[in-house]
C-alpha positions, 0 to 999 in steps of 0.5 A, a space after each residue: 473441590 472447590 480448594 482445588 478448582 480456584 488456582 486453575 480459575 486464577 490462572 486461566 484470569 493470568 492467562 486472560 489479563 497477560 493476552 490483553 496487556 500483550 495485545 494492548 502493548 502491541 497497539 501502543 509499539 505501533 506507528 501512528 496510523 490511518 483505519 483501513 477503511 478511511 484509506 480505501 475510500 482516500 485512495 479512490 477518491 485520489 484516483 477520480 480527482 486523478 482521472 478528472 484532471 483538473 490543472 495543477 492547483 488542485 494536484 499540488 493540493 492532491 500532493 499536499 494531503 498525500 505529504 501529509 498523510 505520509 509524514 504521519 505515517 511516519 514514512 518521511 523516505 516515500 514523501 521524500 521520494 514523492 516530492 522529489 518525483 513530482 518536482 521533477 516532472 514539474 522541472 521537466 515540464 518546464 523544460 520540454 518547451 525549448 528542446 527540440 520537438 521530437 524530444 520535448 514532446 517525448 519529454 512532456 507526455 512521460 513527465 505529464 504521466 509522472 504528475 499524474 500518476 505519483 500522487 496515486 502511487 504515494 498515496 498507494 504507498 501509505 495503504 501497503 507500508 501501513 495496512 496487514 493483509 488480516 485488517 485489510 480483509 478484516 475491513 472488507 469483510 466489515 464492508 460486506 464486500 462479497 467472499 469471492 472479492 476477499 479470497 483472491 485479494 488475501 492471495 494477490 496481496 500475500 503472492 507478492 511478498 511470498 515471491 520475493 521472499 523466495 527470490 532472495 533464497 534462490 539467489 543465496 542459494 546460487 552463490 552459494 554455488 559460486 554463480 551469483 546474481 550481479 550485472 557481469 554474469 547477466 551479461 556474460 552468461 544472460 541465458 544460464 542467469 535467467 535459467 537459473 532464476 526463472 526455473 526454480 521460480 516457476 517451479 515454486 508459483 504454483 506450490 506458493 499459491 497452494 500455501 497461501 489460499 490454504 493459510 487464509 482458511 486456516 486463519 478463517 477467512 471462510 468464516 461466517 460471522 464478524 471478524 475480529 482483530 487485534 487491532 481496534 479499528 475505529 474512526 480517530 480524529 486523524 482519520 476524520 481530518 483525512 476524510 474532509 481532505 480528501 472531500 474537499 478535493 473532490 469538492 475543488 476538483 468538481 469546482 475547476 471541473 465547473 467553473 474552470 476557475 480557482 480562486 478566480 484565476 484560471 485553472 
């Protein structure tokens, strides 16, 4: 009897070690990333600094921290696009005074809007691109966020992904039936194109929401107690550096707002 139980126990140990090795391999193959809690705190700090409107010096410091975070997360295209967007805003702000008053006012307003929102959207890109929904839910659960917030949030974050997939399926189906979604059809047959796209999306919208909610419940979103995750959530040196950078930005913004000076120069 004892000899018959030994192979079963060995198989269980082998399966457990295989699962652990698979999880370790998944973690090792993942690109560098920041802890979800740190990214949420930094995003809030960036929004606070943006609302305080402390001048271009502080904004450049914010962009430097964000570009460093994007490069660390291997989001080089996002870093380049964010840098170009901010540089474009500064360029148009410099050119606006030389334009006619009506045009210059519009260009200046749009440039200031772009300059203010670029840091927020840039770090939001870092948060969205490097954060899985289950990791975000685990982090929010660890922060004791109420379930009445986490459950709708999981549906909100999952819904655009599912909707984009449905739109791709709809366009493929239309193409197979000889009516592709292109510029010519949009211009020449706008109503027909809109009908072929919107009607299936409207029909599928409620079904998608129900499917996402059911999937979240199946995965244990209503489970009591501490949730687990494949990825180890802890504060690493990179997380500490990002937190220090965000704290320094907030301190700099408060200093500029209080004194109106940056390194002896009026902000």
